[in-house]
TORLUM-602275 format. One record per residue (C-alpha): residue number from 1; chain; x, y, z. Coordinates in nm, 2 decimals. Layout:
k->NUM c->A east->X north->Y up->Z
...
***
This chain:
k->1 c->A east->12.20 north->3.64 up->4.07
k->2 c->A east->12.21 north->3.95 up->3.87
k->3 c->A east->12.21 north->4.29 up->4.11
k->4 c->A east->12.10 north->4.52 up->3.87
k->5 c->A east->11.73 north->4.53 up->3.93
k->6 c->A east->11.63 north->4.90 up->3.87
k->7 c->A east->11.28 north->5.01 up->4.05
k->8 c->A east->11.12 north->5.05 up->4.38
k->9 c->A east->11.03 north->4.79 up->4.63
k->10 c->A east->10.68 north->4.74 up->4.73
k->11 c->A east->10.77 north->4.91 up->5.06
k->12 c->A east->10.91 north->5.22 up->4.91
k->13 c->A east->10.60 north->5.21 up->4.68
k->14 c->A east->10.34 north->5.21 up->4.99
k->15 c->A east->10.55 north->5.47 up->5.18
k->16 c->A east->10.53 north->5.69 up->4.88
k->17 c->A east->10.17 north->5.64 up->4.83
k->18 c->A east->10.07 north->5.69 up->5.21
k->19 c->A east->10.30 north->6.06 up->5.21
k->20 c->A east->10.14 north->6.14 up->4.92
k->21 c->A east->9.80 north->6.09 up->5.05
k->22 c->A east->9.85 north->6.27 up->5.36
k->23 c->A east->9.98 north->6.56 up->5.18
k->24 c->A east->9.67 north->6.55 up->4.94
k->25 c->A east->9.42 north->6.53 up->5.26
k->26 c->A east->9.60 north->6.83 up->5.42
k->27 c->A east->9.60 north->7.04 up->5.11
k->28 c->A east->9.21 north->6.94 up->5.05
k->29 c->A east->9.13 north->7.05 up->5.40
k->30 c->A east->9.30 north->7.39 up->5.38
k->31 c->A east->9.13 north->7.43 up->5.04
k->32 c->A east->8.79 north->7.36 up->5.20
k->33 c->A east->8.84 north->7.57 up->5.48
k->34 c->A east->8.96 north->7.86 up->5.25
k->35 c->A east->8.61 north->7.81 up->5.03
k->36 c->A east->8.43 north->7.82 up->5.38
k->37 c->A east->8.59 north->8.14 up->5.46
k->38 c->A east->8.53 north->8.29 up->5.13
k->39 c->A east->8.15 north->8.20 up->5.14
k->40 c->A east->8.13 north->8.37 up->5.49
k->41 c->A east->8.26 north->8.68 up->5.37
k->42 c->A east->8.05 north->8.70 up->5.07
k->43 c->A east->7.73 north->8.66 up->5.30
k->44 c->A east->7.87 north->8.94 up->5.51
k->45 c->A east->7.94 north->9.18 up->5.25
k->46 c->A east->7.57 north->9.10 up->5.09
k->47 c->A east->7.42 north->9.16 up->5.43
k->48 c->A east->7.63 north->9.48 up->5.53
k->49 c->A east->7.59 north->9.64 up->5.16
k->50 c->A east->7.21 north->9.55 up->5.19
k->51 c->A east->7.14 north->9.68 up->5.51
k->52 c->A east->7.34 north->10.00 up->5.49
k->53 c->A east->7.16 north->10.08 up->5.19
k->54 c->A east->6.83 north->10.03 up->5.33
k->55 c->A east->6.92 north->10.19 up->5.65
k->56 c->A east->7.05 north->10.51 up->5.46
k->57 c->A east->6.70 north->10.54 up->5.27
k->58 c->A east->6.53 north->10.54 up->5.59
k->59 c->A east->6.76 north->10.77 up->5.75
k->60 c->A east->6.77 north->11.03 up->5.51
k->61 c->A east->6.37 north->11.05 up->5.45
k->62 c->A east->6.33 north->11.01 up->5.86
k->63 c->A east->6.55 north->11.33 up->5.90
k->64 c->A east->6.41 north->11.56 up->5.67
k->65 c->A east->6.02 north->11.42 up->5.76
k->66 c->A east->5.82 north->11.48 up->6.05
k->67 c->A east->5.49 north->11.35 up->6.23
k->68 c->A east->5.65 north->11.01 up->6.31
k->69 c->A east->5.39 north->10.73 up->6.37
k->70 c->A east->5.46 north->10.36 up->6.49
k->71 c->A east->5.25 north->10.08 up->6.35
k->72 c->A east->5.13 north->9.79 up->6.53
k->73 c->A east->5.41 north->9.63 up->6.75
k->74 c->A east->5.68 north->9.91 up->6.61
k->75 c->A east->5.73 north->9.70 up->6.30
k->76 c->A east->5.63 north->9.98 up->6.08
k->77 c->A east->5.69 north->10.36 up->6.07
k->78 c->A east->5.49 north->10.62 up->5.88
k->79 c->A east->5.63 north->10.98 up->5.83
k->80 c->A east->5.53 north->11.30 up->5.69
k->81 c->A east->5.75 north->11.35 up->5.38
k->82 c->A east->5.92 north->11.71 up->5.32
k->83 c->A east->5.78 north->11.67 up->4.98
k->84 c->A east->5.44 north->11.62 up->5.08
k->85 c->A east->5.26 north->11.28 up->5.15
k->86 c->A east->5.35 north->10.99 up->5.37
k->87 c->A east->5.62 north->10.75 up->5.33
k->88 c->A east->5.58 north->10.41 up->5.50
k->89 c->A east->5.84 north->10.15 up->5.60
k->90 c->A east->5.75 north->9.81 up->5.73
k->91 c->A east->5.88 north->9.46 up->5.78
k->92 c->A east->5.66 north->9.19 up->5.54
k->93 c->A east->5.80 north->8.82 up->5.45
k->94 c->A east->6.12 north->8.89 up->5.62
k->95 c->A east->6.19 north->9.19 up->5.37
k->96 c->A east->6.19 north->9.57 up->5.45
k->97 c->A east->5.95 north->9.76 up->5.23
k->98 c->A east->5.85 north->10.12 up->5.15
k->99 c->A east->5.54 north->10.27 up->5.02
k->100 c->A east->5.53 north->10.62 up->4.91
k->101 c->A east->5.14 north->10.81 up->4.96
k->102 c->A east->4.98 north->10.46 up->4.96
k->103 c->A east->5.14 north->10.30 up->4.64
k->104 c->A east->5.25 north->9.94 up->4.62
k->105 c->A east->5.51 north->9.85 up->4.85
k->106 c->A east->5.85 north->9.83 up->4.71
k->107 c->A east->6.13 north->9.60 up->4.86
k->108 c->A east->6.47 north->9.75 up->4.99
k->109 c->A east->6.63 north->9.43 up->5.07
k->110 c->A east->6.77 north->9.16 up->4.86
k->111 c->A east->6.63 north->8.80 up->4.83
k->112 c->A east->6.96 north->8.69 up->4.99
k->113 c->A east->6.90 north->8.89 up->5.31
k->114 c->A east->6.65 north->8.76 up->5.56
k->115 c->A east->6.54 north->9.03 up->5.80
k->116 c->A east->6.43 north->8.87 up->6.13
k->117 c->A east->6.34 north->9.17 up->6.33
k->118 c->A east->6.26 north->9.53 up->6.24
k->119 c->A east->6.14 north->9.74 up->6.54
k->120 c->A east->6.08 north->10.14 up->6.52
k->121 c->A east->6.10 north->10.31 up->6.86
k->122 c->A east->5.99 north->10.70 up->6.84
k->123 c->A east->6.04 north->10.95 up->7.11
k->124 c->A east->5.93 north->11.30 up->7.14
k->125 c->A east->5.68 north->11.29 up->6.86
k->126 c->A east->5.42 north->11.49 up->7.08
k->127 c->A east->5.41 north->11.86 up->7.03
k->128 c->A east->5.55 north->12.06 up->7.35
k->129 c->A east->5.69 north->11.74 up->7.54
k->130 c->A east->6.04 north->11.91 up->7.52
k->131 c->A east->6.21 north->11.63 up->7.33
k->132 c->A east->6.35 north->11.68 up->6.99
k->133 c->A east->6.16 north->11.40 up->6.79
k->134 c->A east->6.38 north->11.08 up->6.71
k->135 c->A east->6.37 north->10.72 up->6.59
k->136 c->A east->6.55 north->10.43 up->6.69
k->137 c->A east->6.58 north->10.15 up->6.44
k->138 c->A east->6.67 north->9.82 up->6.55
k->139 c->A east->6.73 north->9.55 up->6.27
k->140 c->A east->6.85 north->9.17 up->6.31
k->141 c->A east->6.91 north->8.99 up->6.00
k->142 c->A east->7.09 north->8.70 up->5.85
k->143 c->A east->7.24 north->8.56 up->5.49
k->144 c->A east->7.38 north->8.28 up->5.34
k->145 c->A east->7.31 north->7.93 up->5.28
k->146 c->A east->7.54 north->7.68 up->5.46
k->147 c->A east->7.74 north->7.94 up->5.66
k->148 c->A east->7.47 north->8.16 up->5.81
k->149 c->A east->7.58 north->8.51 up->5.89
k->150 c->A east->7.38 north->8.69 up->6.18
k->151 c->A east->7.38 north->9.09 up->6.18
k->152 c->A east->7.23 north->9.31 up->6.47
k->153 c->A east->7.21 north->9.70 up->6.38
k->154 c->A east->7.08 north->9.96 up->6.59
k->155 c->A east->7.07 north->10.36 up->6.52
k->156 c->A east->6.91 north->10.66 up->6.61
k->157 c->A east->6.78 north->10.93 up->6.37
k->158 c->A east->6.68 north->11.28 up->6.48
k->159 c->A east->6.45 north->11.48 up->6.32
k->160 c->A east->6.64 north->11.78 up->6.14
k->161 c->A east->6.37 north->12.05 up->6.19
k->162 c->A east->6.41 north->12.18 up->6.53
k->163 c->A east->6.10 north->12.10 up->6.77
k->164 c->A east->5.92 north->12.40 up->6.87
***
């Protein structure tokens, strides 16, 4: 018998393939987890940027405007613009929309962002009530496909012009 046989035994091959399979499985699980985290971060970035843009637009015009009027159920707000005319914000088809002087509404939020709640609460809009006019805005939205990110925002904006 010649004992110079070179190579692996079947048991060594099974052990090597088993160790390789375990390493690949752990690596694949880590990769899928990182991919999921990246998708969640992207969805959060999209909704955050988009709602910040929408809120900043509304806040700028609400601060400078006057004569705040809330529509049915508090889902729309009309203000008298400092430049004349009216500006209206509303929730329509899960999007925040804006209209200036009755022109067609334009969408402020991206298609990836789904607004589920937009509520305007106005205080101090009546003359001589002793309160500075202010608007509370409450927004609830979500973004993402597989990994749904939900976001709730609330802010209060007061009118710059001192109420007399």
